[in-house]
ZAMARGU-4260 file (C-alpha; in steps of 0.2 Angstrom, whole numbers, plus 5000, padded with zeros to 4 digits):
<rodrens>
0) 5036/5037/5208 | 5050/5035/5219 | 5051/5045/5235 | 5064/5059/5232 | 5068/5063/5252
5) 5084/5061/5257 | 5087/5045/5268 | 5096/5047/5283 | 5094/5044/5303 | 5077/5045/5309
10) 5072/5059/5320 | 5069/5057/5338 | 5051/5054/5344 | 5052/5070/5354 | 5057/5079/5338
15) 5042/5071/5328 | 5030/5076/5342 | 5037/5094/5342 | 5035/5095/5323 | 5017/5089/5323
20) 5013/5102/5338 | 5020/5116/5326 | 5011/5110/5310 | 4994/5107/5317 | 4986/5123/5313
25) 4995/5124/5295 | 4983/5124/5281 | 4988/5123/5262 | 4986/5138/5251 | 4971/5138/5240
30) 4976/5131/5222 | 4973/5146/5210 | 4972/5146/5190 | 4986/5155/5182 | 4978/5170/5174
35) 4985/5176/5158 | 4981/5194/5152 | 4990/5193/5135 | 4990/5179/5122 | 5007/5168/5124
40) 5016/5164/5107 | 5018/5147/5102 | 5035/5142/5109 | 5037/5130/5093 | 5038/5145/5082
45) 5051/5157/5084 | 5049/5175/5080 | 5055/5179/5062 | 5072/5186/5062 | 5075/5204/5053
50) 5085/5202/5037 | 5101/5213/5038 | 5102/5226/5026 | 5111/5222/5010 | 5128/5226/5008
55) 5133/5241/4997 | 5148/5237/4985 | 5159/5250/4978 | 5155/5254/4961 | 5170/5266/4957
60) 5188/5260/4959 | 5199/5267/4972 | 5211/5280/4965 | 5229/5275/4961 | 5241/5278/4975
65) 5252/5291/4970 | 5270/5284/4965 | 5283/5285/4977 | 5297/5296/4974 | 5314/5294/4981
70) 5318/5304/4996 | 5330/5318/4992 | 5347/5313/4996 | 5355/5322/5011 | 5371/5333/5010
75) 5386/5324/5013 | 5396/5332/5026 | 5414/5326/5032 | 5413/5315/5048 | 5394/5311/5047
80) 5386/5295/5043 | 5367/5296/5042 | 5360/5279/5047 | 5375/5272/5057 | 5373/5273/5077
85) 5388/5282/5085 | 5398/5267/5092 | 5399/5260/5074 | 5403/5277/5067 | 5418/5279/5081
90) 5424/5261/5077 | 5424/5264/5059 | 5434/5281/5061 | 5446/5273/5073 | 5450/5258/5061
95) 5443/5245/5073 | 5431/5237/5059 | 5438/5226/5047 | 5436/5231/5030 | 5427/5216/5022
100) 5427/5221/5003 | 5438/5233/4992 | 5435/5241/4976 | 5447/5251/4966 | 5440/5264/4953
105) 5456/5271/4946 | 5456/5273/4928 | 5437/5270/4925 | 5427/5282/4915 | 5412/5288/4926
110) 5399/5276/4917 | 5410/5262/4920 | 5414/5266/4938 | 5395/5269/4942 | 5391/5252/4936
115) 5405/5244/4946 | 5401/5253/4961 | 5381/5248/4960 | 5386/5231/4957 | 5399/5229/4970
120) 5388/5238/4985 | 5374/5227/4979 | 5385/5210/4981 | 5392/5216/4997 | 5375/5220/5004
125) 5369/5202/4999 | 5384/5195/5007 | 5381/5203/5023 | 5396/5214/5024 | 5396/5229/5035
130) 5411/5239/5029 | 5419/5241/5013 | 5432/5252/5006 | 5429/5261/4988 | 5445/5269/4982
135) 5442/5283/4969 | 5454/5292/4958 | 5458/5311/4960 | 5455/5315/4943 | 5467/5322/4930
140) 5480/5334/4937 | 5484/5341/4920 | 5468/5351/4918 | 5465/5354/4937 | 5449/5346/4937
145) 5443/5337/4952 | 5437/5319/4951 | 5421/5315/4941 | 5413/5306/4956 | 5418/5320/4968
150) 5408/5331/4956 | 5394/5320/4956
</rodrens>
């Protein structure tokens, strides 16, 4: 086997003499056999792994979630615009937002007007329109009743 000592500059003869003087009384330790009090397992055979507990599967189906009910509509008040931030509401009130769509419901029955209104708002939302104008009638003045949409 090759010598594994690091090769470097040789020590001076004085250093070799000093080292010999220091180590002249040194004796190697006696060789002792290793004592093992307990049996050592064979390293080739790993210990058996514990099997995880079997998974339990749900036997009963989960309950059906409760059907979502639409939230109650808020009471409409003049000047209140729920869902709009204050700046947008102010700009609308002052007329600074351009009207991007217009629907006139004059002369329509309630059913026809409702269908037209739903279709108009759906299309406007899909087109990204932010400000639309819906023109309603005042109802018949002969009977003194208010408009059908205002009643609803």
